[in-house]
N, C-alpha and C positions, 0 to 999 in steps of 0.2 A: 618631496617628490618621488613618485613611483617610478620604479624601477622597471625596465624591459620584463624582467624574471618575473614581477608582481603582477605586469598587466597579463602576461602570459598564463600565468595561474588563474588570475580572474577570469579571463575570456574560456579556458577551458574549464572552470565552473559553472560558468554560464552555459557551456556548449553541452555539459551534462545536465544542468536544471530544464534546458529545453527539451534535450532528447527525453527526459522523465516524463516532461509537461506532454508531449507528443504522444508516448506510450500512453499515458493515462486517457488523454481525448480517443486513442484507439481501440482501448480496452471498454470504455464510456460508450462508443458508438457502435462497437461491434457485438458487444457481449451485455450492455446494459447495466456493467458494473463498474465502480471505481477500484484502483490498483489497491487502497484500505479495504475497500467491503472485498475482493477477491482473496487478500493475505488473512483476513477474517475468518472468512468460509474455510481456506485452506488449512486454518490453526482447527477450526471445530472439526472439519472431516478428519485431520490426523489423531487429534487429542479428545474428541468424543465431547461428551457436554463439561460446559466451564461458565464459570461466572463472568460476567462483564469484569469485575477487576481482574481476573486471571487472562482475559481475552486480552485487555489493557496491557498487563504486565508482558504478555508473550510478543505481542507486536509494537511496543514504543508508541502506544498511543494513548491521551488520557482517557481518562473512564466517560468524561463527558462525549468525547469524539464517539467512542466504542457504542456508546448508549444511541448517539444518533445511526451510528451506521448500521447495529442491530435493530433500530426501528424500521430503516428502510428495507432490511433485509427479510424482516418479519412480515411488512406490508406485502412482499412480493412471494411471500410462504416460501422463503429458502432456508428459513431458520425457526426454531419456536421457542417461548420462553414457558417455564415450567416455575410455578412457587414450590418452595417447600413447605410441605405439611406443618412440620413442627415450627419451623420459622418464617413466618410469610414475608420476611424483610428478604429473604434469600432467594433469588432467582438463577435457574441456571439455563443457559442457551444451548440449543444442541441444533444441528444441522438434518435437514429433512431429505426426505427421497428425491426431492426436485431440486435442494441445493448441490447434493450430491452428482445428479446428472450434469450441471450445470458446471460442477468442477471437472468432470470428465473430458467436457469439451472446450474448457477452458485453458489458456494459454498461460505461462508462465506470469508473473505479476512483472518479474524483470522483463526487459526488451529480450525475445528469444535469441536474437544474434548473442546479445551478451552473456545470456544463460548458458549458451551454446559455446562460445567462445571460453568463458570461466572455465568451463566443464573440461574444454581441451590443456588446459592450463595445469602442469603439475600442483599435486596438493600444498606443496609450500609455497607457492607464487601464490595461489589462491589465499591462502592463510596472510602472506604478506601484503595483498592488496586490502584485504579486509583489514588488518593491522593500521594500515596506511591512510585508509580514509576514517577510520576513528580516531587515528591521530589529528587528522583535520579537524574534526569535529571539535576536538579536546582545543585545538589550537584557535578556533572559533569561538570558544565559548559555550558549544553548542550542544552540551553533553545532557543538559534539563531539558532541553527543548523535545518538544513531543516530535514524532516522527509523522506529523500530518504530512498529506500530501502538498505539493508544493502550487499547484493549483486546486483550489478547493472545488472539486467537482462531484462531491458526495450526493446523489439526487436519488430519486427512486424513478424520475423519468428520464431515460436517456437523452430524448431530445431537448430537455433541459441544461443537460450537462454539456455538451460541446457541439459545436458545428462540425462536419468534417473539416480538416485541415490541410492544406497544402503545405508543402516544406517551406515554401516561400513566406508564408503568411507569417506574422509577428505573435506572439503570444497574447493574448486578452488579460489585462492587468487591472 
């Protein structure tokens, strides 16, 4: 039988999941980007041209997921693909000026309040939160799970991604 502590932990995890879901919908509806798309764009904006496997490694997503994200970003002309002249199998992805412009206006992939409140904490506390969350992931045997979005809202058409969400609504599953 579950203890009160176990139930409290489960409720907290569900609230975190729900908050991530709501923020993903906000990003999709407001900026036409999913959280993973925004994270991939930020990596490209920070690091320059990368291969899909380098992006996947950087953002903890599978290469197949990154390929789908890059397809949608490329269709919106936010990134470009370039094949190597020496090895046609090698493709690099680069952010475009339009992608950089979108990044300039886009919010954090984290909820703004969370990002702000984390930044206000001493670095040791921030590190403690990171270590604790990674420990929870390991305890759940989730270390080898791709960090795909909780709600797969990866679409090039924002109207297909999610309808506006009121706090009282339940997530679509």
